[in-house]
C-alpha atoms as an extended CHARMM CRD file, in Angstrom:
* protein
*
        69  EXT
         1         1  MET       CA             -9.5090000000       65.5400000000       61.3440000000  PROA      1               0.0000000000
         2         2  ASP       CA             -9.1310000000       62.5180000000       59.1580000000  PROA      2               0.0000000000
         3         3  GLY       CA             -7.5800000000       63.9880000000       56.2140000000  PROA      3               0.0000000000
         4         4  GLY       CA            -10.3730000000       64.7550000000       54.1920000000  PROA      4               0.0000000000
         5         5  THR       CA            -11.3150000000       61.1360000000       53.4970000000  PROA      5               0.0000000000
         6         6  THR       CA            -14.9000000000       61.4310000000       55.2040000000  PROA      6               0.0000000000
         7         7  GLY       CA            -15.2390000000       64.6950000000       57.0390000000  PROA      7               0.0000000000
         8         8  ILE       CA            -17.1060000000       68.2280000000       55.9450000000  PROA      8               0.0000000000
         9         9  LYS       CA            -15.6630000000       71.1230000000       56.8680000000  PROA      9               0.0000000000
        10        10  THR       CA            -17.8920000000       73.6960000000       58.4640000000  PROA      10              0.0000000000
        11        11  PRO       CA            -17.7190000000       77.6280000000       58.3860000000  PROA      11              0.0000000000
        12        12  GLU       CA            -15.2290000000       77.8510000000       61.6620000000  PROA      12              0.0000000000
        13        13  GLN       CA            -12.6930000000       75.3650000000       60.1140000000  PROA      13              0.0000000000
        14        14  ALA       CA            -13.2000000000       77.4160000000       56.9330000000  PROA      14              0.0000000000
        15        15  ARG       CA            -12.5290000000       80.5120000000       58.3580000000  PROA      15              0.0000000000
        16        16  ARG       CA             -9.4600000000       79.0800000000       60.5780000000  PROA      16              0.0000000000
        17        17  TYR       CA             -7.8030000000       76.7880000000       58.0750000000  PROA      17              0.0000000000
        18        18  GLY       CA             -9.2250000000       78.4620000000       54.7260000000  PROA      18              0.0000000000
        19        19  GLY       CA            -11.1310000000       75.9210000000       52.1800000000  PROA      19              0.0000000000
        20        20  GLU       CA            -14.8240000000       76.8750000000       51.8240000000  PROA      20              0.0000000000
        21        21  ALA       CA            -17.7320000000       76.0550000000       54.3690000000  PROA      21              0.0000000000
        22        22  GLY       CA            -19.9890000000       72.6350000000       53.1320000000  PROA      22              0.0000000000
        23        23  GLN       CA            -16.4260000000       71.0330000000       50.9780000000  PROA      23              0.0000000000
        24        24  MET       CA            -14.0290000000       67.7960000000       52.2640000000  PROA      24              0.0000000000
        25        25  TYR       CA            -11.2580000000       68.9080000000       54.8350000000  PROA      25              0.0000000000
        26        26  ASP       CA             -9.2240000000       68.3960000000       51.7560000000  PROA      26              0.0000000000
        27        27  SER       CA            -10.1600000000       68.2630000000       48.5250000000  PROA      27              0.0000000000
        28        28  CYS       CA             -6.8660000000       67.8010000000       47.2480000000  PROA      28              0.0000000000
        29        29  TYR       CA             -6.8060000000       63.9220000000       49.0950000000  PROA      29              0.0000000000
        30        30  HSD       CA             -5.2030000000       61.7710000000       46.7980000000  PROA      30              0.0000000000
        31        31  GLN       CA             -5.3580000000       63.6900000000       44.2490000000  PROA      31              0.0000000000
        32        32  PRO       CA             -2.9510000000       64.6810000000       41.9870000000  PROA      32              0.0000000000
        33        33  CYS       CA             -2.8150000000       68.2960000000       43.5820000000  PROA      33              0.0000000000
        34        34  ASP       CA             -1.6920000000       66.3700000000       47.0150000000  PROA      34              0.0000000000
        35        35  ASP       CA              1.6280000000       67.9080000000       47.5920000000  PROA      35              0.0000000000
        36        36  LEU       CA              3.3140000000       69.9450000000       50.2700000000  PROA      36              0.0000000000
        37        37  GLY       CA              2.5470000000       72.9560000000       48.9690000000  PROA      37              0.0000000000
        38        38  ASN       CA             -1.3440000000       72.6410000000       49.9640000000  PROA      38              0.0000000000
        39        39  ILE       CA             -0.4290000000       71.4930000000       53.8180000000  PROA      39              0.0000000000
        40        40  HSD       CA             -1.6240000000       73.9410000000       56.8170000000  PROA      40              0.0000000000
        41        41  GLN       CA              2.2070000000       75.4860000000       57.6660000000  PROA      41              0.0000000000
        42        42  PRO       CA              1.4160000000       76.4910000000       60.8890000000  PROA      42              0.0000000000
        43        43  GLU       CA              0.1650000000       72.9740000000       62.0590000000  PROA      43              0.0000000000
        44        44  GLN       CA              3.3260000000       71.2630000000       60.0070000000  PROA      44              0.0000000000
        45        45  ARG       CA              5.8160000000       73.5420000000       62.1930000000  PROA      45              0.0000000000
        46        46  ARG       CA              4.0310000000       73.0910000000       65.4530000000  PROA      46              0.0000000000
        47        47  ASN       CA              3.6890000000       69.1100000000       64.3570000000  PROA      47              0.0000000000
        48        48  THR       CA              7.1890000000       69.0030000000       63.5590000000  PROA      48              0.0000000000
        49        49  ARG       CA              8.3360000000       70.4150000000       66.5120000000  PROA      49              0.0000000000
        50        50  LEU       CA              5.8610000000       68.1530000000       68.8660000000  PROA      50              0.0000000000
        51        51  LEU       CA              7.8610000000       64.9950000000       66.5840000000  PROA      51              0.0000000000
        52        52  ALA       CA             11.4490000000       66.2660000000       67.1170000000  PROA      52              0.0000000000
        53        53  TRP       CA             10.4770000000       67.2840000000       71.3910000000  PROA      53              0.0000000000
        54        54  ALA       CA              9.4740000000       63.2250000000       71.6910000000  PROA      54              0.0000000000
        55        55  ILE       CA             12.7720000000       61.9780000000       69.6340000000  PROA      55              0.0000000000
        56        56  GLY       CA             14.9860000000       63.8290000000       72.1080000000  PROA      56              0.0000000000
        57        57  ARG       CA             12.9840000000       62.8580000000       75.2080000000  PROA      57              0.0000000000
        58        58  PHE       CA             13.1900000000       59.4140000000       74.4350000000  PROA      58              0.0000000000
        59        59  ALA       CA             16.5350000000       59.5720000000       73.2400000000  PROA      59              0.0000000000
        60        60  VAL       CA             17.5540000000       60.9690000000       76.8830000000  PROA      60              0.0000000000
        61        61  THR       CA             15.2830000000       58.9850000000       79.2710000000  PROA      61              0.0000000000
        62        62  VAL       CA             12.2540000000       56.3500000000       78.8290000000  PROA      62              0.0000000000
        63        63  ASP       CA             11.5650000000       57.2030000000       82.4100000000  PROA      63              0.0000000000
        64        64  ASP       CA              8.3320000000       58.1070000000       80.9280000000  PROA      64              0.0000000000
        65        65  VAL       CA              6.9510000000       55.1320000000       79.7420000000  PROA      65              0.0000000000
        66        66  ARG       CA              5.1470000000       53.1060000000       81.8900000000  PROA      66              0.0000000000
        67        67  THR       CA              6.5490000000       49.3030000000       81.4160000000  PROA      67              0.0000000000
        68        68  PRO       CA              3.7850000000       46.1320000000       81.6450000000  PROA      68              0.0000000000
        69        69  ARG       CA              4.0290000000       45.1150000000       85.2890000000  PROA      69              0.0000000000
């Protein structure tokens, strides 16, 4: 998803995430209603867990990072 700037929500996306098919992904994008009250909570939790894992992993080791030769 592109944050609502150019994409139009499909019927499948409307079923999965809510909102209306044929409308922008995020009708509040950069509008007064654009706040934490209208985020997709399950995705926010998923992204937070992924970020926490990455920070924790690299705090312990950088073995997963490829270095230029």
